C-alpha positions as CSV (number, residue, x, y, z in Angstrom):
1,X,115.7,132.3,81.7
2,X,114.1,128.9,82.3
3,X,114.3,128.4,78.6
4,X,118.0,128.1,79.0
5,X,118.3,126.5,82.4
6,X,115.5,124.1,82.0
7,X,115.2,123.6,78.2
8,X,113.7,120.1,78.6
9,X,111.1,121.4,81.2
10,X,112.2,119.0,83.9
11,X,109.6,120.7,86.1
12,X,106.8,119.0,84.4
13,X,107.6,115.3,85.1
14,X,108.7,116.2,88.7
15,X,105.5,118.0,89.4
16,X,103.5,115.2,87.7
17,X,105.1,112.6,90.0
18,X,104.4,114.8,93.1
19,X,100.7,115.2,92.1
20,X,100.4,111.4,91.8
21,X,102.1,110.7,95.1
22,X,100.2,113.1,97.3
23,X,97.8,111.3,99.7
24,X,94.1,112.0,99.6
25,X,94.1,113.5,103.2
26,X,96.5,116.3,102.1
27,X,95.8,119.7,100.6
28,X,97.9,121.2,97.8
29,X,98.2,123.9,95.2
30,X,100.6,124.9,92.5
31,X,101.7,128.4,91.6
32,X,104.0,129.7,88.8
33,X,105.7,133.1,89.2
34,X,107.7,135.6,87.2
35,X,106.8,139.2,87.5
36,X,103.4,138.1,88.8
37,X,102.2,134.9,90.6
38,X,99.6,132.7,88.9
39,X,97.8,129.8,90.6
40,X,97.6,127.1,88.0
41,X,96.2,124.4,90.4
42,X,93.8,125.6,93.1
43,X,94.8,124.9,96.7
44,X,92.3,122.3,97.7
45,X,91.9,118.9,99.3
46,X,93.6,116.2,97.2
47,X,90.8,114.1,95.8
48,X,90.6,112.0,92.6
49,X,88.9,115.0,90.9
50,X,91.6,117.4,92.1
51,X,94.3,115.0,90.8
52,X,92.6,114.6,87.4
53,X,92.5,118.4,87.0
54,X,96.0,119.0,88.3
55,X,97.8,116.5,86.1
56,X,97.1,118.3,82.8
57,X,98.0,121.6,84.4
58,X,101.4,120.2,85.3
59,X,102.0,119.6,81.6
60,X,101.2,123.3,81.0
61,X,104.1,124.7,83.0
62,X,106.2,127.0,80.7
63,X,109.0,129.6,80.7
64,X,107.2,132.7,79.4
65,X,107.3,134.8,82.7
66,X,109.7,137.7,83.1
67,X,111.5,138.6,86.3
68,X,111.8,136.4,89.4
69,X,109.5,137.7,92.2
70,X,110.3,135.1,94.9
71,X,108.9,137.2,97.7
72,X,105.5,137.5,95.9
73,X,105.5,133.7,95.3
74,X,106.1,133.0,99.0
75,X,103.5,135.5,100.0
76,X,100.8,134.1,97.7
77,X,101.5,130.4,98.5
78,X,101.3,131.1,102.2
79,X,97.9,132.8,102.0
80,X,96.6,131.1,105.1
81,X,99.6,131.7,107.3
82,X,97.6,134.0,109.7
83,X,95.4,131.0,110.6
84,X,96.6,128.5,113.2
85,X,96.9,124.9,111.9
86,X,97.2,121.8,114.1
87,X,95.5,119.5,111.6
88,X,98.1,120.0,108.9
89,X,101.8,120.4,108.6
90,X,102.7,123.2,106.2
91,X,105.3,122.9,103.4
92,X,106.3,125.1,100.5
93,X,108.4,123.7,97.7
94,X,110.2,126.5,95.8
95,X,111.9,125.9,92.4
96,X,113.9,128.8,90.9
97,X,116.9,129.3,88.6
98,X,117.6,132.9,89.5
99,X,117.9,135.6,92.1
100,X,115.2,138.0,93.3
101,X,114.4,140.2,90.3
102,X,111.4,142.5,90.4
103,X,112.6,145.4,88.2
104,X,115.5,146.8,86.3
105,X,116.4,148.9,89.2
106,X,118.9,147.2,91.5
107,X,117.6,149.1,94.5
108,X,114.2,147.6,94.1
109,X,115.7,144.1,93.8
110,X,117.8,144.7,97.0
111,X,114.7,145.9,98.9
112,X,112.7,142.9,97.7
113,X,115.4,140.5,98.9
114,X,115.7,142.2,102.3
115,X,112.0,141.9,102.8
116,X,112.2,138.1,102.3
117,X,114.9,137.9,105.1
118,X,113.3,140.4,107.5
119,X,109.5,139.9,107.0
120,X,108.5,136.9,105.0
121,X,110.8,134.2,106.4
122,X,110.1,135.1,110.1
123,X,106.4,135.1,109.4
124,X,106.5,131.7,107.7
125,X,108.6,130.2,110.4
126,X,106.2,131.6,113.0
127,X,103.3,130.0,111.2
128,X,105.0,126.6,111.1
129,X,106.0,126.5,107.5
130,X,108.9,124.4,106.2
131,X,110.4,125.8,103.0
132,X,112.1,123.4,100.7
133,X,114.2,125.1,98.0
134,X,115.5,123.7,94.7
135,X,118.0,125.6,92.6
136,X,117.8,124.7,88.9
137,X,121.1,126.4,88.0
138,X,124.3,127.8,89.4
139,X,122.8,131.3,88.7
140,X,120.3,130.8,91.5
141,X,120.8,132.8,94.7
142,X,121.9,129.7,96.7
143,X,122.6,131.8,99.8
144,X,119.0,132.9,100.0
145,X,117.6,129.5,99.2
146,X,119.8,127.8,101.8
147,X,118.8,130.2,104.5
148,X,115.1,129.8,103.6
149,X,115.4,126.1,104.0
150,X,117.9,125.9,106.9
151,X,116.0,128.3,109.2
152,X,112.6,126.5,108.5
153,X,114.1,123.0,108.8
154,X,113.5,122.3,105.1
155,X,115.5,120.7,102.3
156,X,117.9,122.6,100.0
157,X,119.3,121.1,96.8
158,X,120.8,122.0,93.4
159,X,119.2,119.9,90.6
160,X,120.5,120.3,87.1
161,X,119.1,117.2,85.5
162,X,115.9,115.0,85.7
163,X,117.4,112.4,88.0
164,X,118.6,115.0,90.5
165,X,115.2,116.8,90.4
166,X,113.2,113.6,90.9
167,X,115.5,112.5,93.8
168,X,115.1,115.9,95.4
169,X,111.3,115.9,95.1
170,X,111.2,112.4,96.7
171,X,113.4,113.6,99.6
172,X,111.0,116.5,100.2
173,X,108.0,114.2,99.9
174,X,109.5,111.8,102.4
175,X,109.8,114.7,104.9
176,X,106.4,116.2,104.2
177,X,104.5,112.9,104.0
178,X,106.4,110.1,105.9
179,X,105.5,106.7,104.7
180,X,106.1,103.2,106.0
181,X,108.5,101.3,103.8
182,X,109.4,97.6,103.2
183,X,112.9,96.6,102.3
184,X,113.6,95.6,98.7
185,X,116.2,92.9,97.8
186,X,116.9,90.7,94.8
187,X,114.0,88.4,95.7
188,X,111.5,91.2,95.9
189,X,109.7,92.5,99.0
190,X,107.5,91.1,101.7
191,X,103.9,92.2,102.2
192,X,102.2,90.9,105.4
193,X,98.5,90.7,106.3
194,X,98.5,94.2,107.9
195,X,99.1,95.9,104.6
196,X,95.9,97.1,102.9
197,X,97.6,98.9,100.0
198,X,101.1,99.5,98.8
199,X,102.7,101.7,96.1
200,X,105.9,100.8,94.2
201,X,107.9,103.6,92.5
202,X,110.3,102.1,90.0
203,X,112.8,104.1,88.0
204,X,113.9,102.5,84.7
205,X,117.5,102.7,83.5
206,X,116.3,102.5,79.9
207,X,113.1,104.3,78.8
208,X,112.1,101.4,76.6
209,X,112.4,98.7,79.2
210,X,109.4,97.0,80.6
211,X,108.6,96.7,84.3
212,X,106.8,93.7,85.6
213,X,105.3,92.9,89.0
214,X,105.0,89.3,90.0
215,X,102.5,88.3,92.7
216,X,103.1,85.5,95.2
217,X,101.0,83.1,93.2
218,X,103.1,83.7,90.1
219,X,100.7,86.1,88.4
220,X,102.6,88.7,86.3
221,X,101.4,92.2,85.8
222,X,102.7,95.1,83.7
223,X,101.5,98.5,82.4
224,X,99.2,96.8,79.8
225,X,98.1,93.9,81.9
226,X,96.5,94.8,85.2
227,X,93.4,94.1,87.3
228,X,90.9,96.3,89.1
229,X,93.1,96.1,92.2
230,X,96.2,97.4,90.4
231,X,96.6,101.0,89.2
232,X,99.6,101.4,87.0
233,X,101.1,104.7,85.6
234,X,104.0,104.4,83.2
235,X,106.0,107.6,82.4
236,X,109.1,108.0,80.2
237,X,111.3,107.2,83.1
238,X,109.4,105.5,85.9
239,X,106.4,103.2,86.8
240,X,104.1,104.1,89.7
241,X,102.1,101.1,90.8
242,X,99.5,101.0,93.5
243,X,98.0,97.6,94.6
244,X,94.9,97.5,96.8
245,X,94.2,94.5,99.0
246,X,97.5,92.8,98.0
247,X,98.2,89.1,98.4
248,X,100.3,88.3,101.4
């Protein structure tokens, strides 16, 4: 069904952005699910090598799976829920366009849905998981998704286009990985001596437009003109720029 509800595969750029934003003291993994659940990015510490292996996998997300086994996806992604965790907060981000669908027998689907409410959700809450849910169509079981998020203090959203999906991912990211921010105005933004690194995420209204970053000394940088202290990723719709040891 994703072929109809997500024909442009909006999941790919959203996942790509999340992989690039995750800090290196986090752990993360990526699973796809239909009738079965497949781990496409191993759940490991986020390192440069993990990131470099995860980015191509994000581009391989497809719509070939049948059925919508949400319960199995939650079970698999929370493989460590029996272990106590004080070092990490635990978050699951669930994207789906449908309802719980494990077979052609409605009784099987009803039983699988009930199990999510009565077994899986309480177990995840007890293990400290926050479940963030994103419905990619009006056909999704919004009632189930809302309850998963509300009872675990997560985010629920309906995202039918790229802007809405990116915005939702950033809301979830802000809750999972709170970051200090500096205000932005027409004159730019202020970086003081305490800042050792900053990241600017800039969405472009027009795909063909060029983003430039101007340093305090007037030096101008863009995607094709950087230094060893500036890492610049340009996608179809945004620029993600990280500057190490920035000028005050």
